[in-house]
C-alpha positions in Angstrom: 0.0 0.0 0.0 2.3 2.7 -1.3 -0.3 5.4 -0.5 0.4 4.9 3.2 4.1 5.4 2.8 5.6 8.6 4.4 2.4 9.3 6.4 2.8 10.2 10.1 0.7 8.5 12.8 -2.3 10.9 12.7 -2.3 11.1 8.9 -2.3 7.3 8.7 -5.1 7.2 11.3 -7.3 9.5 9.2 -6.7 7.7 5.9 -7.4 4.3 7.4 -10.3 5.3 9.6 -13.3 2.8 9.4 -16.1 3.4 6.9 -18.8 5.8 8.2 -18.6 9.5 9.3 -15.0 10.8 9.8 -14.0 14.3 10.8 -10.4 15.4 10.4 -9.3 18.7 12.0 -6.4 19.9 9.9 -4.4 23.0 10.6 -2.1 24.9 8.2 0.6 22.7 6.6 -0.7 19.5 8.2 -1.1 17.6 4.9 -4.9 17.7 4.5 -4.8 17.4 0.7 -2.6 14.4 0.9 -4.9 12.8 3.5 -8.0 13.5 1.4 -6.4 12.0 -1.7 -5.0 9.0 0.1 -8.4 8.4 1.8 -9.9 8.0 -1.7 -7.1 5.6 -2.6 -7.9 3.6 0.6 -11.6 3.5 -0.3 -10.6 2.1 -3.7 -7.9 -0.4 -2.8 -9.1 -1.6 0.6 -12.9 -1.2 0.5 -13.2 -1.8 -3.2 -15.4 1.2 -3.9 -15.8 2.1 -7.5 -14.1 5.4 -8.3 -17.0 6.8 -10.2 -19.2 6.3 -7.1 -16.9 8.4 -4.9 -17.7 12.1 -4.8 -15.1 14.6 -3.6 -15.9 18.2 -3.0 -13.3 20.9 -2.9 -13.4 24.7 -2.5 -11.7 25.8 -5.8 -11.1 24.5 -9.3 -7.4 24.5 -8.4 -8.0 22.1 -5.6 -10.1 19.9 -7.9 -7.3 19.8 -10.5 -4.6 19.1 -7.9 -6.5 16.2 -6.4 -7.5 14.7 -9.8 -3.8 14.8 -11.0 -2.6 13.0 -7.9 -5.3 10.3 -8.2 -4.8 9.8 -11.9 -1.1 9.4 -11.3 -1.8 6.5 -9.0 -4.3 4.9 -11.4 -7.4 5.8 -9.5 -9.4 7.4 -12.3 -13.0 8.6 -12.8 -13.5 9.9 -9.2 -16.2 12.6 -9.3 -14.3 15.7 -8.0 -15.9 19.2 -8.2 -16.6 22.3 -6.2 -19.8 22.4 -4.1 -21.4 24.7 -6.5 -20.7 22.3 -9.3 -22.5 19.6 -7.3 -25.5 21.9 -6.8 -25.5 22.7 -10.5 -25.6 19.0 -11.4 -28.6 18.6 -9.1 -30.4 21.5 -10.7 -29.5 20.3 -14.3 -30.8 16.8 -13.6 -33.9 17.6 -11.5 -35.0 21.2 -11.9 -38.1 20.1 -13.7 -39.3 18.6 -10.4 -39.5 22.1 -8.8 -42.6 23.9 -10.2 -41.5 27.4 -9.2 -38.2 26.9 -11.0 -40.0 25.6 -14.1 -42.2 28.7 -14.0 -39.2 30.9 -13.8 -37.7 29.2 -16.9 -41.0 29.5 -18.8 -41.3 33.2 -18.0 -37.7 33.7 -19.2 -38.4 31.6 -22.4 -35.5 29.2 -21.7 -35.4 25.5 -21.5 -33.5 25.3 -18.2 -31.9 27.7 -15.7 -28.6 29.3 -16.4 -26.1 28.6 -13.6 -23.3 31.2 -13.7 -20.0 29.4 -13.0 -17.1 30.9 -14.9 -15.4 34.1 -15.6 -15.7 35.4 -19.2 -12.2 36.1 -20.4 -11.8 39.5 -21.9 -11.5 38.2 -25.4 -14.7 36.3 -24.9 -16.7 39.1 -23.3 -20.0 39.3 -25.1 -20.4 40.9 -28.5 -24.0 40.9 -29.6 -23.4 38.8 -32.7 -21.5 36.1 -30.8 -24.1 35.6 -28.2 -27.5 35.5 -30.0 -29.3 32.3 -30.1 -32.7 31.8 -31.9 -33.0 35.6 -32.0 -32.6 36.0 -28.2 -29.7 37.2 -26.2 -28.1 34.6 -24.0 -27.9 35.2 -20.2 -24.2 36.1 -20.2 -24.5 38.9 -22.7 -27.6 40.0 -20.9 -25.7 40.3 -17.6 -23.0 42.3 -19.4 -25.6 44.7 -20.8 -27.0 45.1 -17.3 -23.5 45.9 -16.0 -23.1 48.5 -18.7 -26.6 50.0 -18.1 -25.7 50.3 -14.4 -22.5 52.1 -15.2 -24.4 54.5 -17.4 -27.0 55.0 -14.7 -24.3 56.0 -12.2 -22.6 58.3 -14.6 -25.8 60.1 -15.9 -27.7 59.9 -12.6 -30.7 58.2 -14.2 -32.5 54.9 -13.7 -31.6 52.4 -16.4 -34.3 51.6 -18.9 -33.4 48.2 -20.1 -33.5 47.9 -23.9 -32.4 44.6 -25.4 -32.6 45.5 -29.1 -29.4 45.7 -31.2 -29.8 49.5 -31.4 -30.2 49.7 -27.6 -27.2 47.6 -27.1 -25.1 49.8 -29.4 -26.2 53.0 -27.6 -25.0 51.5 -24.3 -21.7 50.5 -25.8 -21.1 54.0 -27.0 -22.1 55.5 -23.6 -20.0 52.9 -21.8 -16.9 53.8 -23.8 -17.5 57.5 -22.9 -17.5 56.9 -19.2 -14.7 54.3 -18.9 -12.3 57.0 -17.8 -14.5 57.9 -14.9 -14.4 54.3 -13.7 -10.7 53.9 -13.6 -10.3 54.6 -9.8 -12.1 51.4 -9.1 -9.1 49.2 -9.8 -9.9 46.2 -12.0 -13.6 46.8 -12.1 -13.9 47.7 -15.7 -11.7 44.8 -16.8 -13.2 42.2 -14.5 -16.7 43.6 -14.0 -18.6 40.4 -14.2 -17.5 38.7 -10.9 -17.9 41.9 -8.9 -21.4 42.3 -10.4 -22.2 38.7 -9.4 -21.0 39.0 -5.9 -22.7 42.4 -5.4 -26.0 40.8 -6.4 -25.1 37.8 -4.3 -24.8 40.0 -1.2 -28.6 40.7 -1.2 -29.1 37.0 -1.9 -26.9 36.1 1.1 -29.1 38.2 3.4 -32.2 36.4 2.2 -30.2 33.2 2.5 -29.5 34.0 6.2 -33.3 34.4 6.8 -34.0 31.1 5.0 -31.5 29.2 7.1 -32.9 30.7 10.3 -36.5 29.7 9.3 -35.7 26.2 8.1 -32.9 25.1 10.4 -33.0 27.5 13.3 -29.3 28.3 12.7 -28.2 31.9 13.2 -26.1 32.2 10.1 -23.3 34.8 10.2 -23.6 37.1 7.2 -21.8 40.5 7.4 -24.0 43.5 8.1 -22.1 45.2 5.4 -20.5 44.3 2.1 -16.8 43.2 2.1 -14.7 46.4 2.0 -13.7 45.9 -1.6 -17.4 45.9 -2.7 -18.3 48.7 -0.3 -15.6 50.8 -1.8 -16.7 49.9 -5.3 -20.3 50.9 -4.6 -19.3 54.2 -2.9 -17.1 55.1 -5.9 -20.0 54.6 -8.3 -22.7 56.2 -6.3 -21.0 59.0 -4.4 -22.9 57.8 -1.3 -26.3 58.1 -2.9 -28.3 55.0 -1.7 -30.8 55.4 -4.6 -28.0 54.9 -7.1 -26.6 52.0 -5.2 -30.1 50.3 -5.5 -30.2 51.1 -9.2 -27.0 49.0 -9.7 -28.3 46.1 -7.8 -31.8 46.4 -9.4 -30.2 46.1 -12.9 -28.6 42.8 -11.8 -31.8 41.4 -10.4 -33.9 42.4 -13.4 -31.6 40.2 -15.5 -31.8 37.4 -13.0 -35.6 37.2 -13.4 -35.6 37.9 -17.2 -33.1 35.1 -18.0 -33.6 32.6 -15.2 -30.0 33.2 -14.1 -29.0 31.5 -10.9 -26.0 32.9 -9.0 -24.0 30.9 -6.4 -26.4 31.5 -3.6 -29.4 30.7 -5.7 -27.7 27.5 -6.9 -27.3 26.2 -3.4 -30.9 27.2 -2.4 -32.5 25.6 -5.5 -30.5 22.4 -5.2 -31.6 22.1 -1.6 -35.3 22.9 -2.4 -35.3 20.2 -5.1 -34.1 17.5 -2.8 -36.4 18.6 0.0 -39.5 18.7 -2.3 -38.7 15.6 -4.4 -38.0 12.3 -2.7 -37.4 10.8 -6.1 -34.7 13.3 -6.9 -33.1 12.7 -3.5 -33.2 8.9 -3.9 -31.6 9.3 -7.4 -28.8 11.4 -5.8 -28.2 9.0 -3.0 -28.0 6.0 -5.3 -25.1 7.7 -7.3 -22.5 7.7 -4.5 -21.1 5.3 -2.0 -18.9 7.9 -0.3 -18.7 11.7 0.0 -15.5 13.6 0.9 -15.5 17.4 1.6 -12.4 19.5 1.7 -12.3 22.9 3.5 -15.4 22.0 5.4 -15.3 25.2 7.5 -16.1 27.1 4.3 -19.5 25.4 3.7 -22.8 26.9 4.8 -25.6 25.2 6.7 -27.6 24.4 3.6 -24.7 22.8 1.8 -24.1 20.7 5.0 -27.7 19.6 5.0 -27.4 18.6 1.3 -24.4 16.5 2.2 -26.2 14.9 5.2 -29.1 13.9 3.0 -26.8 12.4 0.3 -25.1 10.1 2.8 -28.1 9.4 5.1 -28.2 5.7 4.0 -24.6 4.6 4.2 -23.1 7.6 6.2 -19.8 7.4 4.5 -18.9 11.0 4.8 -15.3 12.3 5.3 -14.8 16.0 6.1 -11.5 17.9 6.5 -11.5 21.4 8.0 -10.1 23.9 10.4 -12.3 26.4 12.3 -9.4 28.8 12.5 -9.2 29.1 8.7 -12.9 30.0 8.3 -12.7 33.4 6.5 -15.6 33.4 4.1 -18.4 34.5 6.6 -19.2 37.4 4.3 -20.3 34.8 1.7 -22.4 32.8 4.1 -19.9 30.2 5.1 -20.3 29.0 8.7 -17.4 27.4 10.6 -19.9 26.1 13.2 -20.6 23.3 10.7 -17.6 21.5 12.2 -19.5 21.4 15.5 -22.8 20.6 13.8 -21.0 17.6 12.1 -20.3 16.1 15.6 -23.9 16.7 16.6 -25.3 15.3 13.3 -23.0 12.3 13.4 -22.4 11.6 17.1 -20.5 8.3 16.3 -18.1 10.1 13.9 -14.5 9.0 14.0 -12.4 12.1 14.8 -8.7 12.7 14.0 -6.5 15.7 14.7 -3.5 16.3 12.3 -0.9 17.5 14.8 2.2 18.2 12.7 2.9 21.3 10.6 5.2 20.5 7.7 5.1 23.9 6.1 6.4 26.6 8.5 9.3 27.1 10.9 8.7 27.1 14.7 9.0 30.9 14.7 6.2 31.4 12.1 4.0 28.8 13.8 4.4 30.6 17.1 3.4 34.0 15.8 0.5 32.8 13.7 -0.9 30.7 16.6 -0.8 33.8 19.0 -3.4 35.6 16.8 -6.2 33.1 17.4 -5.1 31.2 20.5 -7.4 32.8 23.0 -10.5 31.6 21.1 -9.6 27.9 21.3 -11.2 25.2 23.5 -8.9 24.2 26.4 -8.3 20.8 24.8 -7.5 22.1 21.3 -3.9 21.4 20.2 -2.3 23.5 17.4 -0.2 21.5 14.9 3.5 21.8 16.0 6.3 22.7 13.7 8.4 19.8 12.3 10.8 22.0 10.4 14.1 23.3 11.9 14.4 26.8 13.3 14.4 29.7 10.8 14.7 33.5 10.9 12.6 35.3 13.5 9.4 37.0 12.4 10.0 40.7 11.7 7.8 43.8 11.6 8.5 46.5 9.1 6.9 49.9 8.7 7.1 49.8 4.9 7.2 47.0 2.4 10.0 48.9 0.7 12.2 48.2 3.7 12.3 44.5 3.1 15.2 43.1 1.0 14.0 40.8 -1.7 16.6 38.9 -3.6 14.4 36.2 -5.1 11.1 37.6 -6.2 9.7 34.2 -7.1 9.8 33.1 -3.5 7.7 36.0 -2.3 3.9 36.2 -1.6 2.5 39.6 -0.6 -0.9 39.5 1.0 -3.4 42.2 2.0 -7.0 42.2 3.2 -8.5 44.2 0.3 -7.9 44.5 -3.4 -7.3 48.3 -3.0 -4.2 47.5 -1.0 -3.2 44.8 -3.4 -2.8 47.6 -6.0 -0.8 49.8 -3.5 1.6 46.9 -2.8 2.1 46.5 -6.6 3.1 50.1 -6.8 5.5 49.6 -3.9 7.2 46.6 -5.5 7.6 48.4 -8.7 9.2 51.3 -6.9 12.0 49.0 -5.7 12.4 47.2 -9.0 10.7 43.9 -8.0 8.7 42.2 -10.8 5.3 40.9 -9.6 2.2 39.2 -10.8 -1.2 40.2 -9.5 -3.4 37.2 -9.1 -7.1 37.4 -9.8 -8.8 34.2 -8.5 -12.4 33.2 -8.6 -14.0 30.3 -6.8 -15.0 28.6 -10.0 -12.2 29.6 -12.4 -8.8 28.8 -11.0 -6.5 31.8 -11.2 -5.5 34.5 -13.7 -2.1 36.1 -13.2 -1.3 39.6 -14.5 2.4 40.6 -15.0 3.5 44.0 -13.8 4.0 45.2 -17.3 1.1 44.8 -19.8 1.4 41.7 -22.0 1.3 43.5 -25.4 4.3 45.6 -24.3 6.2 42.6 -23.0 5.5 40.5 -26.1 6.6 43.2 -28.5 9.8 43.9 -26.6 10.8 40.3 -26.1 10.1 39.5 -29.8 12.3 42.4 -31.0 15.0 41.7 -28.4 15.2 38.0 -29.5 15.8 39.3 -33.1 18.5 41.7 -31.8 20.3 38.9 -30.1 20.0 36.4 -32.9 18.3 37.1 -36.2 17.2 33.6 -36.9 14.4 32.9 -39.4 11.8 32.6 -36.6 13.0 35.6 -34.6 13.1 37.8 -37.7 9.5 36.9 -38.7 8.4 37.5 -35.1 10.0 41.0 -35.1 8.7 41.7 -38.6 5.2 41.1 -37.4 5.5 44.3 -35.3 7.0 46.3 -38.2 5.0 49.2 -39.6 3.8 48.4 -43.1 4.1 44.6 -42.7 0.6 43.2 -42.7 -0.5 39.6 -42.5 -0.3 39.1 -46.2 3.2 40.5 -46.5 4.2 38.5 -43.5 3.0 35.3 -45.2 5.0 36.2 -48.3 8.1 36.8 -46.2 7.7 33.2 -44.9 8.8 32.1 -48.3 11.9 34.4 -48.5 15.3 32.7 -48.3 17.6 35.6 -47.3 15.9 38.2 -45.2 18.9 40.5 -45.4 18.2 41.1 -49.1 14.5 41.8 -48.5 13.8 45.6 -49.0 10.7 45.5 -46.8 12.9 44.5 -43.8 15.6 47.1 -44.3 14.3 49.3 -41.4 14.4 46.2 -39.1 18.0 45.3 -39.9 19.1 49.0 -39.8 17.5 49.2 -36.4 19.4 46.1 -35.3 22.7 47.5 -36.5 22.2 50.6 -34.5 20.8 49.1 -31.3 22.4 45.7 -30.9 25.8 47.0 -29.6 24.0 48.9 -26.7 23.3 47.7 -23.2 20.2 45.6 -22.6 18.4 48.4 -20.8 19.2 50.8 -23.7 17.9 48.2 -26.2 14.6 48.0 -24.4 14.3 51.8 -24.2 15.1 52.1 -27.9 12.4 49.6 -28.8 9.9 51.6 -26.8 11.0 54.9 -28.3 10.6 53.4 -31.9 7.1 52.1 -31.2 3.7 53.8 -31.5 2.7 57.1 -32.9 4.7 60.3 -32.7 2.9 63.4 -31.4 2.4 64.3 -35.1 0.5 61.0 -35.5 3.1 59.1 -37.5 4.3 55.6 -36.7 7.8 54.8 -35.6 9.5 51.7 -36.9 7.2 49.4 -34.9 3.4 49.6 -34.7 2.0 50.5 -31.3 -1.3 48.6 -31.7 -3.8 50.2 -29.4 -1.2 51.2 -26.9 -0.2 54.8 -26.6 3.5 54.1 -26.5 4.5 57.7 -25.8 2.4 58.0 -22.6 4.1 58.3 -19.3 2.7 55.0 -18.0 4.0 53.1 -21.0 7.4 54.8 -20.8 7.6 53.8 -17.1 6.6 50.2 -18.0 9.3 50.0 -20.7 12.0 51.3 -18.3 10.9 48.9 -15.6 11.0 46.0 -18.0 14.5 46.9 -18.9 15.5 46.6 -15.2 13.7 43.3 -14.9 15.4 41.7 -17.9 18.9 42.4 -16.5 18.2 39.5 -14.1 18.5 37.1 -17.0 21.4 35.9 -19.1 19.0 35.1 -22.0 15.8 36.4 -23.5 13.1 35.0 -21.3 9.6 34.0 -22.3 6.6 35.8 -21.0 5.8 32.7 -18.9 9.3 32.7 -17.4 8.8 36.3 -16.4 5.6 35.4 -14.6 7.2 32.4 -12.8 10.1 34.5 -11.6 8.0 37.2 -10.1 6.6 37.9 -6.7 2.8 37.2 -6.3 0.5 39.8 -4.9 -3.1 39.0 -3.9 -5.7 39.2 -1.1 -5.6 36.7 1.8 -8.9 35.2 0.5 -7.4 34.5 -2.9 -4.3 32.9 -1.2 -6.4 30.2 0.6 -4.6 26.9 0.3 -1.3 28.4 -1.0 2.1 28.6 0.6 5.4 30.4 -0.2 8.9 30.5 1.2 8.6 34.2 2.0 5.4 35.9 3.0 4.8 39.6 3.5 1.5 40.5 5.2 0.2 44.1 4.8 -1.0 44.8 8.3 -2.2 48.3 7.3 -4.9 46.8 5.1 -6.5 45.1 8.2 -7.0 48.3 10.2 -10.6 49.7 10.5 -12.5 46.7 9.1 -14.8 45.1 11.6 -17.6 43.5 9.6 -20.5 42.7 11.8 -22.1 45.2 14.1 -24.6 42.7 15.4 -21.9 40.3 16.8 -18.7 42.3 17.5 -16.8 39.4 19.1 -17.4 37.1 16.1 -16.4 39.9 13.8 -13.1 40.4 15.7 -12.5 36.6 15.6 -13.2 36.4 11.9 -10.6 39.2 11.3 -8.2 37.3 13.5 -8.8 34.2 11.4 -8.0 36.1 8.2 -4.7 37.2 9.8 -4.0 33.7 10.9 -4.5 32.4 7.4 -2.2 35.1 6.0 0.6 34.5 8.5 0.5 30.7 8.2 1.1 30.8 4.4 4.8 31.3 5.1 7.3 28.5 4.9 10.7 30.1 5.8 10.4 33.9 6.3 7.6 36.1 7.5 7.2 39.8 7.6 4.3 41.8 9.0 4.2 45.3 7.6 2.7 47.5 10.3 3.6 50.6 12.4 2.2 48.8 15.5 -1.2 50.5 15.6 -3.6 48.7 17.8 -5.3 45.8 16.0 -7.7 43.5 17.8 -6.2 40.2 18.8 -2.7 41.1 17.6 -1.3 42.0 21.1 -0.2 38.4 21.6 1.5 38.2 18.2 3.4 41.5 18.8 4.6 40.1 22.2 5.9 36.9 20.5 7.6 38.9 17.8 9.3 41.1 20.4 10.5 38.0 22.4 11.8 36.4 19.2 13.8 39.6 18.4 15.3 39.4 21.9 16.1 35.7 22.0 16.6 35.0 18.3 14.3 32.0 18.2 10.8 30.7 19.0 10.1 30.0 22.6 9.4 26.3 22.0 12.5 25.9 19.8 15.2 27.8 21.7 18.2 25.7 22.8 
């Protein structure tokens, strides 16, 4: 049984626990993904369960992919692995016709089945009217995009949106939207990735109704923030100028489209899946007959309705295996409820319980500081996972991110509480010459990483620099593709040319190489930038600038910065190499499940955010959990950027950091 090799005692106990309900409490770095994967292998090899009758539920598509790759590598294929929302969507897709109200909603919208939103539309696939018409009707995704545009126009013109779904109406909105884009730039990322924010903003109202539903059906007092997450609160205030009527217009536009196109957002998907299995015994029996075991990762991030769905699926055989950690519950503003771990014990009183007690990720110094943030909230018998790794550097506080010496950007993860501060940290890294990628992650779409210099600029410069270094056939054609006057047809003709140096159309390119090749790398980059785009008189330089204004201050700064970045290499890197060698910058919520050798936590971004006025203690504990997750991502070095301002629950952490500075080690690891 190779899958049991290299497991410690508690991990082996969890993997080989008897059939039936099993609860695994797994702190940071304790190997929960390995345990979950090996448990599936154990069900297959020891208990002879058919892989296709095993259902595993993860929190993100990344987690799904990681688990699937590990299982496929061991020959355990066809396990049903998905996010919880994917499970709910499959219930709706298979059985929505058993719920009369949902059928009526579809009939009113003129669609055959509800549309479950589940993926981010990439920019190149964002709706154009001709792409997204079917049978003369707009599809739900283009309708949502139109609603977003209408809402933006409404905020700009201070008028209530009148929805017009004709082609002419759509075109008017496109023109108006283009006119107001400049006004929306302060909301970082909103214009470029508007769909997810729109969905989550609409989802907030749904969450509040969801809380009432849970209270009425289950008697649970579900924690949903009294206010939006700070990022969305900031976004709404930027649009509306504090006008509550305008705020409601934005949300109204979203909900009009929900009704018109039978669109089900994440909250609705959970509710409708639950209503279907409550109202249809046949649908429930069908679901129960599909699976012999259910495994749930990140159980603390589930909500009470999702837990009830899980309970009903396994009510016959009770083969349910959950892995979670109440100290890493940071999605309360989305309706998740860490008390599900306690409810699991109440719902399955005979459950086999295991505590993973070793932390293989972090040094003792990092474990000690992160533990101090949430320690006072623990039961007296709770045991934090202890560090297995050897001692490392003490945890340090810095007043500014720019004070931290970064020699290997690829080892660095910079975390903040809000997206606004993500952008500020990007500026700080750029100021000290550190390349970075900003990660945009969505629950259902993995991650999207954005390099510190815009991709069209990087691609153009790398192509031309490769030509400067070595004018091979491939490099010359790649550089020629950017040359003014060389179109697609001419480029295809050049593909048949034997000697490029004799080709008159390429004389400007080779003349440029003769002039620039002897220069330093930074000067080469700057020259490429200077020869790109339109001049103030409107004439092109040697290289086309595409839609980029190459002579703007921001592009000039990007070109100069890229020149400094490229001095780190002894060859011309690819765009992917640049990304992989850069620091990562994201919010703590986006970093869930990640780890990095060096972590920098922006403490300033945490100040002044207490979400729930109705339950201040729970709000403080949730913020402490967010900080705990942030600190515990670090493997080797940890920095807390703060000026020491009072932050709830951080007193203990500051004390530990001060003691480490005095003794040079963690209290539990000092010789």
